[in-house]
DSSP file (Angstrom, degrees, kcal/mol; ACC not computed):
  #  RESIDUE AA STRUCTURE BP1 BP2  ACC     N-H-->O    O-->H-N    N-H-->O    O-->H-N    TCO  KAPPA ALPHA  PHI   PSI    X-CA   Y-CA   Z-CA
    1    1 A M              0   0    0      0, 0.0    69,-0.0     0, 0.0    63,-0.0   0.000 360.0 360.0 360.0 136.8   14.9   -8.0    7.0
    2    2 A K        -     0   0    0     63,-0.1     2,-0.4    64,-0.0    63,-0.2  -0.245 360.0-143.6 -68.9 160.3   12.0   -5.6    6.4
    3    3 A R  E     -A   64   0A   0     61,-1.7    61,-3.2    43,-0.0    42,-0.2  -0.997  16.5-121.8-127.9 131.3   11.1   -4.4    2.9
    4    4 A F  E     -Ab  63  45A   0     40,-1.5    42,-3.3    -2,-0.4     2,-0.4  -0.448  29.3-152.3 -69.3 144.6    9.8   -0.9    2.1
    5    5 A H  E     +Ab  62  46A   0     57,-2.7    57,-2.1    40,-0.2     2,-0.4  -0.974  16.8 179.3-126.2 135.0    6.4   -0.8    0.4
    6    6 A V  E     -Ab  61  47A   0     40,-2.2    42,-2.9    -2,-0.4     2,-0.5  -1.000   6.3-168.2-131.6 131.7    4.9    1.7   -2.0
    7    7 A H  E     -Ab  60  48A   0     53,-2.4    52,-2.9    -2,-0.4    53,-1.4  -0.984   7.9-172.6-122.7 121.6    1.3    1.4   -3.4
    8    8 A V  E     -Ab  58  49A   0     40,-2.8    42,-1.6    -2,-0.5     2,-0.4  -0.941  18.3-138.5-115.9 131.2    0.4    3.8   -6.3
    9    9 A N  E     -Ab  57  50A   0     48,-3.1    48,-2.4    -2,-0.4     2,-0.3  -0.736  28.0-168.4 -83.7 135.8   -3.0    4.2   -7.8
   10   10 A V        -     0   0    0     40,-2.7     3,-0.2    -2,-0.4    44,-0.1  -0.880  28.7-147.2-126.2 156.4   -2.9    4.4  -11.6
   11   11 A E  S    S+     0   0    0     -2,-0.3     2,-0.5     1,-0.3    -1,-0.1   0.828  94.6  33.8 -88.1 -36.9   -5.4    5.4  -14.3
   12   12 A Q     >  -     0   0    0      1,-0.2     4,-1.7    38,-0.1    -1,-0.3  -0.932  64.8-170.8-125.6 107.7   -4.0    3.0  -17.0
   13   13 A L  H  > S+     0   0    0     -2,-0.5     4,-2.9     2,-0.2     5,-0.2   0.925  82.7  52.3 -65.1 -47.3   -2.6   -0.2  -15.8
   14   14 A D  H  > S+     0   0    0      1,-0.2     4,-2.1     2,-0.2    -1,-0.2   0.927 113.1  42.7 -59.3 -48.4   -1.0   -1.5  -19.1
   15   15 A S  H  > S+     0   0    0      1,-0.2     4,-2.3     2,-0.2    -1,-0.2   0.851 114.7  52.2 -68.2 -31.9    1.0    1.7  -19.7
   16   16 A S  H  X S+     0   0    0     -4,-1.7     4,-2.8     2,-0.2     5,-0.3   0.893 107.4  51.5 -69.6 -39.4    2.0    1.9  -16.0
   17   17 A I  H  X S+     0   0    0     -4,-2.9     4,-2.4     2,-0.2     5,-0.2   0.926 111.4  48.2 -61.2 -44.0    3.2   -1.7  -16.1
   18   18 A R  H  X S+     0   0    0     -4,-2.1     4,-2.0    -5,-0.2    -2,-0.2   0.938 113.7  47.3 -60.6 -46.6    5.3   -0.9  -19.2
   19   19 A F  H  X S+     0   0    0     -4,-2.3     4,-2.7     1,-0.2    -2,-0.2   0.960 116.4  41.1 -60.9 -54.0    6.7    2.2  -17.5
   20   20 A Y  H  X S+     0   0    0     -4,-2.8     4,-2.9     1,-0.2     6,-0.3   0.844 112.4  55.4 -68.5 -33.1    7.6    0.7  -14.2
   21   21 A S  H  X>S+     0   0    0     -4,-2.4     5,-1.3    -5,-0.3     4,-1.2   0.910 112.4  43.8 -63.2 -40.8    9.0   -2.5  -15.8
   22   22 A T  H  <5S+     0   0    0     -4,-2.0    -2,-0.2    -5,-0.2    -1,-0.2   0.929 114.6  49.3 -67.8 -45.5   11.3   -0.4  -17.8
   23   23 A L  H  <5S+     0   0    0     -4,-2.7    -2,-0.2     1,-0.2    -1,-0.2   0.920 119.6  36.6 -59.2 -46.0   12.3    1.8  -14.8
   24   24 A F  H  <5S-     0   0    0     -4,-2.9    -1,-0.2     2,-0.2    -2,-0.2   0.617 101.8-129.7 -84.2 -13.3   13.0   -1.2  -12.6
   25   25 A G  T  <5S+     0   0    0     -4,-1.2     2,-0.3    -5,-0.2    -3,-0.2   0.811  77.7  89.8  67.3  29.0   14.5   -3.3  -15.3
   26   26 A A  S   <S-     0   0    0     -5,-1.3    -2,-0.2    -6,-0.3    -1,-0.2  -0.994  76.5-116.6-155.6 147.4   12.2   -6.2  -14.3
   27   27 A A        -     0   0    0     -2,-0.3    -9,-0.0     1,-0.1   -10,-0.0  -0.489  49.4 -89.7 -78.0 155.9    8.8   -7.6  -15.0
   28   28 A P        -     0   0    0      0, 0.0    10,-0.3     0, 0.0    -1,-0.1  -0.338  22.8-141.8 -64.1 149.6    6.2   -7.6  -12.2
   29   29 A S  S    S+     0   0    0      8,-2.2     2,-0.4     1,-0.2     9,-0.2   0.701  91.2  33.4 -83.1 -21.3    6.1  -10.7  -10.0
   30   30 A V  E     +C   37   0A   0      7,-1.7     7,-2.3     2,-0.0     2,-0.4  -0.998  66.2 178.1-135.2 130.3    2.3  -10.5   -9.8
   31   31 A V  E     +C   36   0A   0     -2,-0.4     5,-0.2     5,-0.2     0, 0.0  -0.988   8.1 164.1-133.4 125.7   -0.1   -9.2  -12.6
   32   32 A K  E >   -C   35   0A   0      3,-3.4     3,-0.9    -2,-0.4    -2,-0.0  -0.782  54.9 -93.4-126.4 171.4   -3.9   -9.2  -12.3
   33   33 A P  T 3  S+     0   0    0      0, 0.0   -20,-0.1     0, 0.0     3,-0.1   0.751 125.9  20.3 -60.2 -22.8   -6.5   -7.3  -14.3
   34   34 A D  T 3  S+     0   0    0      1,-0.1    17,-2.0   -21,-0.1     2,-0.3   0.190 124.8  46.6-128.8  15.1   -6.5   -4.4  -11.9
   35   35 A Y  E <   -CD  32  50A   0     -3,-0.9    -3,-3.4    15,-0.2     2,-0.3  -0.997  47.4-176.3-161.0 146.7   -3.1   -4.8  -10.0
   36   36 A A  E     -CD  31  49A   0     13,-2.2    13,-2.6    -2,-0.3     2,-0.4  -0.985   9.0-167.1-147.3 150.4    0.6   -5.4  -10.5
   37   37 A K  E     -CD  30  48A   0     -7,-2.3    -8,-2.2    -2,-0.3    -7,-1.7  -1.000   8.5-160.3-142.5 138.0    3.4   -5.9   -8.0
   38   38 A W  E     - D   0  47A   0      9,-2.9     9,-2.5    -2,-0.4     2,-0.8  -0.972   5.7-159.4-113.5 129.9    7.2   -5.9   -8.2
   39   39 A M  E     - D   0  46A   0     -2,-0.4     2,-0.2     7,-0.2     7,-0.2  -0.842  26.0-173.6-106.7  91.5    9.3   -7.5   -5.4
   40   40 A L  E   > - D   0  45A   0      5,-2.5     5,-1.2    -2,-0.8    -2,-0.0  -0.587  27.5-166.7 -92.5 147.4   12.6   -5.8   -6.0
   41   41 A D  E   5S+ D   0  44A   0      1,-0.2     3,-0.5    -2,-0.2    -1,-0.1   0.620  76.5  68.0-102.0 -19.1   15.9   -6.6   -4.2
   42   42 A D  T   5S+     0   0    0      1,-0.7    -1,-0.2     3,-0.1     2,-0.1  -0.760 120.7  15.6-143.2  93.4   17.8   -3.5   -5.3
   43   43 A P  T   5S-     0   0    0      0, 0.0     2,-1.4     0, 0.0    -1,-0.7   0.549 106.8-125.4 -76.6 157.9   16.3   -1.4   -3.9
   44   44 A R  E   5 + D   0  41A   0     -3,-0.5   -40,-1.5    -2,-0.1     2,-0.3  -0.565  59.5 137.2 -75.0  94.7   14.6   -3.7   -1.4
   45   45 A V  E   < -bD   4  40A   0     -2,-1.4    -5,-2.5    -5,-1.2     2,-0.7  -0.996  55.4-142.8-145.6 145.0   11.0   -2.7   -2.1
   46   46 A N  E     -bD   5  39A   0    -42,-3.3   -40,-2.2    -2,-0.3     2,-0.5  -0.943  32.8-173.9-102.9 104.7    7.5   -4.1   -2.6
   47   47 A F  E     +bD   6  38A   0     -9,-2.5    -9,-2.9    -2,-0.7     2,-0.3  -0.916   4.6 178.4-110.2 121.4    6.1   -1.7   -5.3
   48   48 A A  E     -bD   7  37A   0    -42,-2.9   -40,-2.8    -2,-0.5     2,-0.3  -0.922  12.6-169.7-125.9 148.0    2.4   -2.2   -6.2
   49   49 A I  E     +bD   8  36A   0    -13,-2.6   -13,-2.2    -2,-0.3     2,-0.3  -0.964  13.8 170.2-129.9 151.0    0.1   -0.4   -8.6
   50   50 A S  E     -bD   9  35A   0    -42,-1.6   -40,-2.7    -2,-0.3     2,-0.4  -0.989  37.7-139.1-155.3 162.8   -3.7   -0.7   -8.9
   51   51 A Q        +     0   0    0    -17,-2.0   -42,-0.1    -2,-0.3   -40,-0.1  -0.729  52.9 136.3-117.5  75.1   -6.9    0.7  -10.4
   52   52 A R  S    S-     0   0    0     -2,-0.4     3,-0.1     2,-0.1    -1,-0.1  -0.185  77.6 -78.9-126.2  42.5   -9.2    0.3   -7.5
   53   53 A G  S    S+     0   0    0      1,-0.3     2,-0.3    84,-0.1    84,-0.1   0.381  91.3 110.1  91.4  -4.8  -11.2    3.5   -7.1
   54   54 A R  S    S-     0   0    0      1,-0.1    -1,-0.3    82,-0.1    -2,-0.1  -0.710  78.2 -83.6-102.7 160.3   -8.9    6.0   -5.5
   55   55 A K        -     0   0    0     -2,-0.3   -46,-0.3     1,-0.1    -1,-0.1  -0.239  56.6 -93.6 -57.7 143.8   -7.4    9.0   -7.1
   56   56 A A  S    S+     0   0    0    -48,-0.1     2,-0.3    -3,-0.1   -46,-0.2  -0.318  86.9  61.2 -61.0 141.4   -4.3    8.4   -9.1
   57   57 A G  E    S-A    9   0A   0    -48,-2.4   -48,-3.1    -3,-0.1     2,-0.3  -0.797  98.6 -18.2 133.1-174.2   -1.1    9.0   -7.2
   58   58 A V  E     -A    8   0A   0     -2,-0.3   -50,-0.3   -50,-0.2     3,-0.1  -0.480  52.0-177.1 -65.8 122.8    0.6    7.5   -4.1
   59   59 A D  E     -     0   0A   0    -52,-2.9    51,-0.4     1,-0.4     2,-0.3   0.905  60.1 -30.6 -86.2 -50.4   -2.0    5.7   -2.1
   60   60 A H  E     -A    7   0A   0    -53,-1.4   -53,-2.4    49,-0.1    -1,-0.4  -0.984  48.9-134.1-162.3 164.0    0.1    4.6    0.9
   61   61 A L  E     +Ae   6 111A   0     49,-2.3    51,-2.5    -2,-0.3     2,-0.3  -0.726  33.7 160.0-114.6 168.6    3.6    3.7    2.1
   62   62 A G  E     -Ae   5 112A   0    -57,-2.1   -57,-2.7    49,-0.3     2,-0.4  -0.992  38.1-109.1-172.1 179.9    4.5    0.8    4.3
   63   63 A M  E     -Ae   4 113A   0     49,-1.9    51,-2.1    -2,-0.3     2,-0.6  -0.998  23.7-149.1-129.1 124.9    6.9   -1.8    5.8
   64   64 A Q  E     -Ae   3 114A   0    -61,-3.2   -61,-1.7    -2,-0.4     2,-0.2  -0.859  17.3-147.7 -95.8 118.3    6.6   -5.5    4.9
   65   65 A A        -     0   0    0     49,-3.5    51,-0.5    -2,-0.6   -63,-0.1  -0.554  10.1-142.3 -84.7 149.7    7.7   -7.7    7.8
   66   66 A E  S    S+     0   0    0     -2,-0.2     2,-0.3    49,-0.1    -1,-0.1   0.727  80.4   2.8 -81.5 -23.7    9.3  -11.0    7.3
   67   67 A D  S  > S-     0   0    0      1,-0.1     4,-2.0    48,-0.0     5,-0.2  -0.932  81.8 -91.7-154.3 174.5    7.5  -12.7   10.2
   68   68 A D  H  > S+     0   0    0     -2,-0.3     4,-2.5     1,-0.2     5,-0.2   0.860 120.4  54.6 -62.4 -37.9    4.9  -12.2   13.0
   69   69 A A  H  > S+     0   0    0      2,-0.2     4,-2.0     1,-0.2    -1,-0.2   0.907 108.2  48.5 -64.6 -41.7    7.6  -11.1   15.5
   70   70 A E  H  > S+     0   0    0      2,-0.2     4,-2.0     1,-0.2    -1,-0.2   0.902 112.0  49.4 -65.4 -40.3    8.9   -8.4   13.2
   71   71 A L  H  X S+     0   0    0     -4,-2.0     4,-2.9     1,-0.2    -2,-0.2   0.909 109.1  52.6 -63.8 -41.9    5.3   -7.2   12.6
   72   72 A A  H  X S+     0   0    0     -4,-2.5     4,-2.3     1,-0.2    -2,-0.2   0.888 108.5  50.7 -61.1 -39.1    4.6   -7.1   16.3
   73   73 A A  H  X S+     0   0    0     -4,-2.0     4,-1.9     2,-0.2    -1,-0.2   0.906 111.4  47.3 -66.1 -41.4    7.7   -5.0   16.9
   74   74 A I  H  X S+     0   0    0     -4,-2.0     4,-2.4     1,-0.2    -2,-0.2   0.930 111.9  51.2 -63.7 -44.6    6.6   -2.5   14.2
   75   75 A G  H  X S+     0   0    0     -4,-2.9     4,-2.6     1,-0.2    -2,-0.2   0.886 107.4  52.8 -59.6 -40.3    3.1   -2.5   15.7
   76   76 A A  H  X S+     0   0    0     -4,-2.3     4,-2.3     2,-0.2    -1,-0.2   0.897 109.5  48.9 -63.2 -40.3    4.5   -1.7   19.2
   77   77 A R  H  X S+     0   0    0     -4,-1.9     4,-1.3     2,-0.2    -2,-0.2   0.900 111.5  49.4 -66.3 -39.7    6.5    1.2   17.8
   78   78 A L  H  <>S+     0   0    0     -4,-2.4     5,-2.5     2,-0.2     6,-0.4   0.913 111.0  49.5 -64.9 -42.0    3.4    2.5   16.0
   79   79 A H  H ><5S+     0   0    0     -4,-2.6     3,-1.9     1,-0.2    -2,-0.2   0.907 107.7  54.5 -61.7 -41.5    1.3    2.2   19.2
   80   80 A A  H 3<5S+     0   0    0     -4,-2.3    -1,-0.2     1,-0.3    -2,-0.2   0.809 108.9  48.9 -62.1 -29.1    4.1    4.1   21.2
   81   81 A A  T 3<5S-     0   0    0     -4,-1.3    -1,-0.3    -3,-0.2    -2,-0.2   0.353 112.0-123.8 -88.9   4.9    3.7    6.9   18.6
   82   82 A D  T < 5S+     0   0    0     -3,-1.9    -3,-0.2    -5,-0.1    -2,-0.1   0.883  77.3 122.2  52.8  42.0   -0.1    6.9   19.1
   83   83 A A      < +     0   0    0     -5,-2.5    21,-1.2    -6,-0.1     2,-0.4   0.564  24.0 114.8-111.6 -11.5   -0.3    6.3   15.3
   84   84 A V  E     +F  103   0A   0     -6,-0.4    19,-0.3    19,-0.2     3,-0.1  -0.480  27.9 169.9 -71.7 122.5   -2.3    3.0   14.9
   85   85 A A  E     +     0   0A   0     17,-3.2     2,-0.3    -2,-0.4    18,-0.2   0.715  69.7   5.6 -97.1 -28.9   -5.6    3.7   13.1
   86   86 A L  E     -F  102   0A   0     16,-1.6    16,-3.5    55,-0.1     2,-0.5  -0.955  55.5-157.5-159.5 133.3   -6.6    0.0   12.5
   87   87 A A  E     -F  101   0A   0     -2,-0.3     2,-0.4    14,-0.2    14,-0.2  -0.969  19.4-169.4-111.6 130.5   -5.2   -3.4   13.4
   88   88 A E  E     -F  100   0A   0     12,-2.6    12,-3.1    -2,-0.5     2,-0.4  -0.971   7.8-165.0-124.5 135.2   -6.2   -6.2   11.0
   89   89 A K  E    S-     0   0A   0     -2,-0.4    10,-0.2    10,-0.2     9,-0.0  -0.948  74.0  -4.5-115.2 138.8   -5.7  -10.0   11.5
   90   90 A A  E    S+     0   0A   0     -2,-0.4     2,-0.2     1,-0.2     9,-0.2   0.883  88.7 162.1  49.8  50.3   -6.2  -12.5    8.7
   91   91 A T  E     -F   98   0A   0      7,-2.8     7,-2.7    -3,-0.2     2,-0.5  -0.647  35.1-137.2 -97.6 157.1   -7.3   -9.9    6.2
   92   92 A T  E     +F   97   0A   0     -2,-0.2    33,-1.9     5,-0.2     2,-0.3  -0.969  40.5 139.6-115.8 121.5   -7.4  -10.3    2.4
   93   93 A C  E >   +FG  96 124A   0      3,-2.3     3,-1.0    -2,-0.5    31,-0.2  -0.971  60.9  13.8-158.1 144.9   -6.2   -7.4    0.3
   94   94 A C  T 3  S-     0   0    0     29,-0.9    29,-0.2    -2,-0.3    30,-0.1   0.877 128.8 -59.6  55.9  41.6   -4.2   -6.9   -2.8
   95   95 A Y  T 3  S+     0   0    0     28,-0.9    25,-2.2    27,-0.5     2,-0.3   0.803 117.7 102.2  59.4  32.7   -4.4  -10.6   -3.7
   96   96 A A  E <   -FH  93 119A   0     -3,-1.0    -3,-2.3    27,-0.4     2,-0.6  -0.992  69.3-130.6-144.7 150.8   -2.7  -11.6   -0.4
   97   97 A H  E     +FH  92 118A   0     21,-3.1    20,-3.5    -2,-0.3    21,-1.0  -0.909  48.5 154.7 -98.5 122.5   -3.7  -12.9    3.0
   98   98 A S  E     -FH  91 116A   0     -7,-2.7    -7,-2.8    -2,-0.6     2,-0.4  -0.949  47.2-129.1-146.5 160.8   -2.0  -10.7    5.7
   99   99 A D  E     - H   0 115A   0     16,-2.0    16,-2.1    -2,-0.3     2,-0.3  -0.915  44.6-178.5-104.7 143.1   -2.0   -9.4    9.2
  100  100 A K  E     -FH  88 114A   0    -12,-3.1   -12,-2.6    -2,-0.4     2,-0.4  -0.948  34.8-153.7-145.2 158.6   -1.6   -5.6    9.3
  101  101 A F  E     -FH  87 113A   0     12,-2.5    12,-2.8    -2,-0.3     2,-0.4  -0.993  20.2-158.8-126.3 128.2   -1.3   -2.3   11.2
  102  102 A W  E     +FH  86 112A   0    -16,-3.5   -17,-3.2    -2,-0.4   -16,-1.6  -0.900  19.5 166.8-104.9 137.1   -2.6    0.8    9.5
  103  103 A A  E     -FH  84 111A   0      8,-2.6     8,-3.0    -2,-0.4     2,-0.4  -0.901  26.4-139.7-141.0 168.3   -1.3    4.2   10.8
  104  104 A E  E     - H   0 110A   0    -21,-1.2     6,-0.2    -2,-0.3    -2,-0.0  -0.999  17.2-137.2-134.2 131.8   -1.2    7.8    9.7
  105  105 A D    >   -     0   0    0      4,-2.4     3,-2.2    -2,-0.4     6,-0.0  -0.276  40.4 -90.7 -79.8 173.9    1.8   10.1   10.1
  106  106 A P  T 3  S+     0   0    0      0, 0.0    -1,-0.1     0, 0.0    -2,-0.0   0.715 128.1  53.5 -60.2 -20.0    1.4   13.7   11.2
  107  107 A Q  T 3  S-     0   0    0      2,-0.1    39,-0.0    39,-0.0    -2,-0.0   0.511 122.3-104.1 -90.2  -5.4    1.0   14.9    7.6
  108  108 A G    <   +     0   0    0     -3,-2.2     2,-0.4     1,-0.3    36,-0.2   0.529  68.7 150.2  94.7   6.9   -1.8   12.4    6.9
  109  109 A V        -     0   0    0     34,-0.1    -4,-2.4     1,-0.1    -1,-0.3  -0.614  45.0-128.9 -74.4 127.2    0.3    9.9    4.9
  110  110 A R  E     - H   0 104A   0     -2,-0.4   -49,-2.3   -51,-0.4     2,-0.4  -0.605  22.9-163.4 -81.0 135.9   -1.2    6.5    5.4
  111  111 A W  E     -eH  61 103A   0     -8,-3.0    -8,-2.6    -2,-0.3     2,-0.5  -0.977   4.9-161.9-122.7 131.5    1.3    3.7    6.4
  112  112 A E  E     -eH  62 102A   0    -51,-2.5   -49,-1.9    -2,-0.4     2,-0.5  -0.961   4.6-173.3-112.2 123.1    0.6    0.0    6.1
  113  113 A S  E     +eH  63 101A   0    -12,-2.8   -12,-2.5    -2,-0.5     2,-0.3  -0.978  25.0 158.8-113.1 129.4    2.8   -2.4    8.1
  114  114 A F  E     -eH  64 100A   0    -51,-2.1   -49,-3.5    -2,-0.5     2,-0.4  -0.976  41.5-147.9-152.6 157.8    2.1   -6.1    7.3
  115  115 A H  E     - H   0  99A   0    -16,-2.1   -16,-2.0    -2,-0.3     2,-0.4  -0.991  27.5-144.2-126.6 120.8    3.2   -9.7    7.2
  116  116 A T  E     - H   0  98A   0    -51,-0.5   -18,-0.3    -2,-0.4     3,-0.1  -0.722  16.1-174.8 -91.0 131.9    1.8  -11.7    4.3
  117  117 A H  E     -     0   0A   0    -20,-3.5     2,-0.3    -2,-0.4   -19,-0.2   0.549  62.8 -41.0-100.4 -11.9    0.9  -15.4    4.9
  118  118 A G  E     - H   0  97A   0    -21,-1.0   -21,-3.1     2,-0.0    -1,-0.3  -0.928  68.7 -64.7 165.3 172.3    0.1  -16.3    1.3
  119  119 A E  E     - H   0  96A   0     -2,-0.3     2,-0.3   -23,-0.2   -23,-0.3  -0.432  38.3-152.8 -80.5 155.4   -1.5  -15.4   -2.0
  120  120 A A        -     0   0    0    -25,-2.2     5,-0.0    -2,-0.1   -23,-0.0  -0.903  17.5-138.1-124.1 156.0   -5.3  -14.9   -2.5
  121  121 A T  S    S+     0   0    0     -2,-0.3     2,-0.3   -25,-0.0     3,-0.1   0.534  87.6  56.6 -90.4  -7.3   -7.3  -15.4   -5.7
  122  122 A V  S    S-     0   0    0      1,-0.1   -27,-0.5   -29,-0.0   -26,-0.1  -0.885  80.5-127.3-123.1 155.5   -9.4  -12.2   -5.1
  123  123 A Y  S    S+     0   0    0     -2,-0.3   -28,-0.9   -29,-0.2   -29,-0.9   0.926  93.5  12.4 -64.4 -45.2   -8.3   -8.5   -4.6
  124  124 A A  B    S-G   93   0A   0    -31,-0.2   -31,-0.2   -30,-0.1    -1,-0.2  -0.951  81.4-107.6-135.7 152.8  -10.3   -8.1   -1.3
  125  125 A G    >>  -     0   0    0    -33,-1.9     3,-1.4    -2,-0.3     4,-1.0  -0.233  44.1 -96.3 -71.3 167.1  -12.0  -10.4    1.1
  126  126 A A  H >> S+     0   0    0      1,-0.3     3,-0.6     2,-0.2     4,-0.5   0.848 124.4  55.8 -55.3 -39.1  -15.8  -10.5    1.4
  127  127 A A  H 34 S+     0   0    0      1,-0.2     4,-0.3     2,-0.1    -1,-0.3   0.769 112.6  43.2 -66.4 -23.9  -15.9   -8.1    4.3
  128  128 A D  H <> S+     0   0    0     -3,-1.4     4,-1.9     1,-0.1    -1,-0.2   0.575  89.1  87.9 -97.3 -10.6  -14.0   -5.6    2.1
  129  129 A D  H <X S+     0   0    0     -4,-1.0     4,-2.4    -3,-0.6     5,-0.2   0.857  83.6  56.6 -60.8 -37.9  -15.9   -6.0   -1.2
  130  130 A T  H  X S+     0   0    0     -4,-0.5     4,-1.2     1,-0.2    -1,-0.2   0.943 109.3  44.9 -59.9 -49.2  -18.5   -3.4   -0.4
  131  131 A G  H  4>S+     0   0    0     -4,-0.3     5,-2.2     1,-0.2     3,-0.3   0.883 113.1  51.0 -62.9 -38.6  -16.0   -0.6    0.2
  132  132 A A  H ><5S+     0   0    0     -4,-1.9     3,-1.0     1,-0.2    -1,-0.2   0.885 109.9  49.3 -67.5 -37.2  -14.0   -1.5   -2.9
  133  133 A S  H 3<5S+     0   0    0     -4,-2.4    -1,-0.2     1,-0.3    -2,-0.2   0.688 103.4  61.6 -77.5 -16.1  -17.1   -1.5   -5.1
  134  134 A E  T 3<5S-     0   0    0     -4,-1.2    -1,-0.3    -3,-0.3    -2,-0.2   0.108 132.4 -83.6 -95.1  22.0  -18.2    1.9   -3.8
  135  135 A G  T < 5S+     0   0    0     -3,-1.0    -3,-0.2     1,-0.2    -2,-0.1   0.518 101.4 101.8  93.4   5.8  -15.1    3.6   -5.0
  136  136 A G      < -     0   0    0     -5,-2.2     2,-0.3    -6,-0.2    -1,-0.2  -0.079  62.0-126.1-100.5-154.8  -12.9    2.8   -2.1
  137  137 A S        -     0   0    0      3,-0.2   -84,-0.1   -84,-0.1    -4,-0.0  -0.971  20.1-119.7-150.7 159.2  -10.2    0.2   -1.6
  138  138 A C  S    S+     0   0    0     -2,-0.3     2,-2.5     1,-0.2   -13,-0.1   0.554  84.0 109.8 -76.2  -5.1   -9.4   -2.6    0.8
  139  139 A C  S    S-     0   0    0      1,-0.1    -1,-0.2   -15,-0.0   -46,-0.0  -0.385  88.8 -80.2 -78.1  68.6   -6.2   -0.7    1.5
  140  140 A G  S    S-     0   0    0     -2,-2.5    -3,-0.2     2,-0.0     3,-0.1   0.034  76.4 -26.4  75.3-176.7   -6.9    0.5    5.1
  141  141 A P  S    S-     0   0    0      0, 0.0     3,-0.1     0, 0.0   -38,-0.1  -0.328  76.8 -91.7 -70.4 154.9   -8.9    3.4    6.4
  142  142 A A        -     0   0    0      1,-0.1     2,-0.1    -2,-0.0     3,-0.1  -0.338  48.3-100.7 -64.5 147.7   -9.4    6.5    4.2
  143  143 A A        -     0   0    0      1,-0.1    -1,-0.1    -3,-0.1   -34,-0.1  -0.405  41.1-104.6 -68.2 145.8   -6.8    9.2    4.7
  144  144 A A        -     0   0    0    -36,-0.2     2,-0.5     1,-0.1    -1,-0.1  -0.384  40.0 -99.8 -68.0 149.7   -7.9   12.1    6.9
  145  145 A S        -     0   0    0     -3,-0.1    -1,-0.1    -2,-0.1   -37,-0.0  -0.605  48.2-177.4 -74.2 122.9   -8.7   15.3    5.0
  146  146 A K        -     0   0    0     -2,-0.5     3,-0.1   -38,-0.1   -39,-0.0  -0.895  31.0 -99.7-120.9 150.5   -5.7   17.7    5.2
  147  147 A P        -     0   0    0      0, 0.0     3,-0.1     0, 0.0    -1,-0.0  -0.326  52.1 -89.5 -64.9 153.0   -5.4   21.2    3.9
  148  148 A A        -     0   0    0      1,-0.1     2,-0.1     2,-0.1     0, 0.0  -0.314  49.5-101.2 -62.3 144.9   -3.6   21.6    0.5
  149  149 A A        -     0   0    0      1,-0.1    -1,-0.1     2,-0.1     3,-0.0  -0.410  17.2-144.0 -68.9 142.5    0.2   22.1    0.8
  150  150 A A  S    S+     0   0    0      1,-0.2     2,-1.0    -2,-0.1    -1,-0.1   0.618  87.1  78.0 -79.4 -13.5    1.5   25.6    0.5
  151  151 A C        +     0   0    0      5,-0.1    -1,-0.2     3,-0.0    -2,-0.1  -0.748  65.0 156.3-102.1  87.2    4.5   24.3   -1.3
  152  152 A G    >   -     0   0    0     -2,-1.0     3,-1.6     1,-0.0     4,-0.5  -0.477  58.9 -88.6-104.7 177.7    3.4   23.5   -4.9
  153  153 A P  T 3  S+     0   0    0      0, 0.0     3,-0.4     0, 0.0    -1,-0.0   0.812 127.0  41.6 -57.2 -33.0    5.3   23.3   -8.2
  154  154 A S  T 3  S+     0   0    0      1,-0.2    -3,-0.0     2,-0.1     0, 0.0   0.390  93.1  84.8 -96.6   4.8    4.9   27.0   -8.9
  155  155 A S  S <  S-     0   0    0     -3,-1.6    -1,-0.2     2,-0.1     3,-0.1   0.685  92.3-127.7 -81.7 -17.2    5.6   28.3   -5.4
  156  156 A G  S    S+     0   0    0     -4,-0.5     2,-0.1    -3,-0.4    -2,-0.1   0.365  70.3 113.8  88.1  -6.6    9.4   28.3   -5.8
  157  157 A C              0   0    0     -5,-0.4    -1,-0.3     1,-0.2    -2,-0.1  -0.438 360.0 360.0 -91.5 172.3   10.1   26.2   -2.7
  158  158 A C              0   0    0     -2,-0.1    -1,-0.2    -3,-0.1    -7,-0.0   0.466 360.0 360.0  61.4 360.0   11.5   22.7   -2.5
C-alpha cells in the first residue's frame, strides 16, 4: 500500500520537532542535525522536515511506493499525464537511497514518487552536494516560477 509523503522546510528544527511530535503523538523515526521524519500509520503518511536551504513552508508532496512495481505504475501514470520532470535511479537524498520520479502539477506543486531501498549516512549523494550547498536541496528540480495566488488570507475567498 502506498504512503502519502509531505516534506516541509523549517527555520528551527528543534521547535518544529517538538510541535510535530506533539501534533502526531509520536516521536520522529529519524532525527539528524538538519532533518527529521515521522512514518505514521494513522494517517498513513511519511512526514519529513528539514533545514536545507529552501524557503520555509511545504517543499513538496509525494507518494512512497512499497516496491519497484508500484513505483513503475505511478511513473507510468505521471508519464501519461505528461508530468514527469525528472526520473532518478539509485539516488541519495534525505538520508535514504531511492529510485524516484519528480513531477509538477498544473499549479506548480512539486510531487516526488519514490521507492526507498535503504538508509544513507548523508543527506545527499556526491552528485547532489553542490546544489545543496548553494542554497538548494537534493529534493528534485526547482519549482517553476508561478504568479502569486489571488486568493490570500485577506482576500475573503476560501
